[in-house]
N, C-alpha and C positions, 0 to 999 in steps of 0.2 A: 519467410522469416527463421534465421540463423541463428545459430548460438551467440555469437554476439549481440542481436538483436534482444534475445531471449534474458541474457546477463543485464543489459542495458536496461530493461523495463524493469526486473526485479530491483536492481539497484536504485532507481527512481522510484519505485514504490515505495520500498525501504524507506527511504528518506521524507517522502511525503506522508507516510503513515506515523514514522516517529516525529513529525512535526507536527501533528495532529494530535497525538497522545500528549504531547509536553504542552501546548498552547490551551489542549482541553482541560489539563490538569491545572495550568495558571488560572483558566477560566472559571474551574468551579472552584476555587478557593474562594472567592468573593460572593460567587453566585450560592453555594450552597455549603459554605463553611468546611469545607474539606478539599485537601489535593488528590485524595483517591479512594476510591471505596471498591470493594469488589462486587461490585454492579455485575449483570451479566454482560452489558457491553463493553464494558472496560476490560472486564477479563478476556473476552473473544478478542477483544482489539490486540490484547497483550499477548493472546497466544498466536493471534497473526501475524504480529510485529518478531516472535520467536521462528515463526516459521519460515518467515522471510530470512530472518539471521541463520539460521540451521542450515538453507539453501546454499549458502556461501560455504558454509564448513563442508557440506556433501562435494561442493564441486572444488574445493581444496582439497580433500580427501583422494580424490580419484586421479591418477597420474595420466592413464589412456584420454586422449582428446577426444575420442569417439565414444568412448564408455561414458565419459563425463558429461558431454553432450546429450547421450540418450537417457543418462539416470537424470539430469539436472530437467531434462523437459517431462519426462513422466513428476518429477518432484515438483516441477512449476505447477502444472494441471491438476495435481491432486491438492497442493497448497493454494491454489487459486479459491478453492472452494471455501475457505476461510472469509475471505472478504464478504460474500452475499451474507453467509451465515452472521456475522457480526452486524449486517444491516439488519438484517431479520430478528433478530434475537429480542429487540424492544418491543415485536409484535407477539412473541410467543411468551415473554415473560414480564410482570410488572417492572419496572425499572424506575430510576430517578430520569432518565431521557422521555421526554415524549416522543411521541410518533407524529410528527409533523409532515410527512409526506402522504398523502392518502389517506387520510383521518379527518372527514367531514364533521364528525361530531364533536362540539363543543364540550358535551355532557361527559365525554369518556375520560377516566381518570388519567391524567398526565398527556392527555392528547389535545391537539388542536390543530386546525386547518392553515395553512399559510395564506395571509394576505395576498393581494395582487402586487403588493411594493416589496414583498418580502419572496415573492414568488420570482419577479425580476431580477432582485438583487441575487437570488441564489443562481438564477440562470447565466447572468453575466459574470459572477465569478466562477462558476461551473466551466464555461466559455475560456475566460483568461487560464485557469489552472489546467486544462485540457493543453490550451497552446503552449504553455509552460511546461508541461509533461513530456510534449511530442518536442519541444527546442531541446531539452536535456536530453531527453534520450537520442535523438539525431547527434547531440555532440558526443554522447558518451559511446554511440556506435562507430564514430568516426575516430575517437581516441581509441578505442581498442582495435580497429583494423592497423592505425598506427602504430600501436603497440605490436602487434602481428607482425607488422613490416620490419619493425626494429630487431624483434628476437631471429628473424629470418636472415638480416643480416648480420648481426652478431653470430649466428651461425656459419654464415659465408666467410667472415673473415677469421674464425677460430681454427678451420679447417687446414 
């Protein structure tokens, strides 16, 4: 996995995370009568999105391609820690979000386990979004390689 695939993965992840936050906010309005609360899950999701956006600012601020790739890779690894934290935060703090994965106790506050139909729907959606993610990433990697070829051709023409 090279810099092109790293950038593609972060770009597609940023888009998916943004769509998740926006659609979650739209869904929250009729369900909880609010667009946004500073709930721990929402706050960590917003921080994760900002970390992803800062990645592009970091890459844009470094001119040396080798240095940019190295710093980008390290930042991606460190920034990637924020996604599992966002998932786990509802287990650590009482939030408006229920714990629906791995919580069999119906008596738990705000928690319940998924029914078999819900699990089926979740796994189908997970499979579809995984295929969509891979497809978008593959196309973005291809586009990045074509952009590099265009840059090389421009340099040859200008000489």
